[in-house]
N, C-alpha and C positions, 0 to 999 in steps of 0.2 A: 622428853629429849628422850631417842633412839638413838638402842646403845651396840643396834646390829648393823652392818656395813648396809648401806642408801643402793634399794633395789631396781632397776632402767624396769618403767611402762610403754607394752610397746602389745602392740596386736589390737586385739576389743577390752570396753571397759567400760562395768553400768556404770552411771550416773544414777546416784541409789538414791537420787525425793522424788515426790511427786508432784512438785515445787516446779508449777512454768514458768513464771521468773528464775527461778536460781538453777533448774534445767535450763532455761537457756544461755543464764551468765556462764557454766558451768563449761559446760560444748562450747562456745564461744571459745574462754580460755583453751579446749586441750586440742583448737582442731591447727591451730598451728604447728602441732609437733604429732601430725601424721596419727594420730588416733581414730579407730576404731569407735564409736558410742556407742551407748542402748542405755537406755533409761530404763530404770525398774519399772517405772507403771507401762511403757510396751513390753516388757517380760513380764505381767502381768504379777509380778511380786510383790507381795502384800505390807506394807507402813509395819517394821518394829515400836512397840514400845518403848519410846525414850523416859529409862529411867534415871537415865545415868545423876550425878549432882556437877557434872560440869559439863563445859560443849562440848571441851574433849572425849569427853566418857561418850556422849547424846551422837558424838561423829563416829569414834568405835563401834558399839549397836548399829547402826543405821551402814556403814560401809563393809563388819564382820560379816551377820543377816545377808543381805548380798549375794559377797561373797561366797559366806555355805550355800545359800541354795539354787544357786544358777551355773558356778563353778567356775569363775571369769572373777579376775579382778576387777574389786571397786569402790568408785573415787564416793566420800561421802560430806558434807557440810554443815554441822552446824553452826546457828550464826544467832545471833541477837541483838536490841537494845537494850545499852544500859543506861539510868540519868542517874548521874549524883545525886541527886537533891531527891531521889523519891529511894534510897539507897541500895539502887543499880541496878530495882525494877526500868524498865519486866523480867531483864535479863533472860536468864531461860525460857519463860512463859512469853515469848514476846510472840507469838505463835498467837500465842491462845488467849492472848486480848485480844486477838480477830471474831471471835469464838469460832465457829462451826464454819459459820462464811463465809469466812475470810473474812473479812468490812473489817479491812485496814484503817477507814477510814473514823467511825469505832471509835477502834483503838487508838490511834493520834488523836481522839478529844476523847477517848481518855486519860491518856500520858498527860497533855493541855490542860486541864479538868482536877486533878492531882498535882501538877507543876505552879496551881492557882492556889490550890488548897494549901501548899504547904508556901506561902510566899515566895516562889522562885517563878520572877517576872522580870524581875530588867539580867539583860546576856547573860554575867558574869554566872547570875544561878542554874543560868538551866546550862551546864556543860553537858553535853553524852561522851560514850563512843558505841563506837560497831565494832562487835570481836567475829572475828572469822576461827572458828577450828575445822579443819581437811585435816579428811584420814583417807585414806590410799589401804587397802585391807585386797589380802593375797587368798586362793578358798586351802595354801597350805599355813594360813595362820599368821604368813609375815603377815607387818603394820606397821607403815610411816606417816608420822603424827607435825599437824603443824599450824602455824598458830597465824592469824594475821589482828590488825586494832587499829580503825583510823578515828582520833581526835574529833569532835566538833560542840558546835551550837544547839538546840534546836528552838528551829522557830516558830511563830505563829502569826497569820492563818498560812495550813502549810502553800507550798509554791510547787510550781507546775508536775507534769501529767506525763514524764517518764520515768524508768526505775520502774520501782512495788516495793511494797512491803510501808515501814515508814522511810520512806526517800526523801518525801515532798516536802518534812518537816526537821532533815539534817539538813546543816550547814556546814560541811568541810571546814577543816580549819585551815588556813591558807589559801584566802578567797582577795582580792582586792576589793579593798575595800568600796571601790566605787563597784562596784558590778558585782559585790556578793552570791554565790549561787547555791539551791543543795542540789542534793544531790539526783532530786525531781523534775531541777533544770538540765541534768546534765545529758549529754546522749553516752550510752553508751559505752565509747569512745574513749571517751571521755574521763567517766567514773572505774571503767575496767581496765583499759586496754592496758596492755604494757609494753616497755623502755622498747625499741628506742621514740614506736611512735604513742606513745601516753606516761603518763604519770606512775600507772601500776595506782592510783588516786584511796582504792576503797579498800574496805577492810580485807575481804575475799582475795584482790586481786594481790595482795600485799602475801595475802596466804601463799595463794597458787601460783606467785615467783619463788618461797621457797624453795615448794616441793617441783616443780621444772628444772630448778640449779640441780634438787639431790636425785631425782627422779625419773628426769624428760634431757635430759644433756643442756638445759638452758642454759647459757651467760648473758647476765644481763649490766657488765662491770661496763 
């Protein structure tokens, strides 16, 4: 938790990601607050090596690298899928399981195969959570960290064409019994829309709500 006073985010901010799915979600979350966003890719910034041991450390590495290189505040996310029966894997290696081709169908298949190898076929044994760590970094070294988590169950086969990554196999808690849906079956507004229009359901939305209240003057009460 930050001990320094929160700092208001204004003007232009870099979204420090080269992931198109994350970029779309993060730009959409920032859009209502009048912040001018530009991506690390648009600025030609390199992707720093993620050597952190936690999601927060990796988010900080990306945000600080972008803020330092461009002289602008930078907003970065590090997130992942943690599967209980797999000891928290893929965890920090969530993206790497998709390989250099970013083949998340292959990554989901690997998760499913490892769950079967572990004998985790019943829903109660297929529990998992997504975690998102967000970092805002300013060029002068000030940083702010926020975190969000959403719990759910992994399904097979994957369902739905929406979202990205492991969304089609992740069914978040709180779905109606007669029509439980995965993130891959939800619209962007359903997945990460913020109150009052949405429920702030996703891990990234939950982390962003904390950030928005601290640094953008938002009030979700």
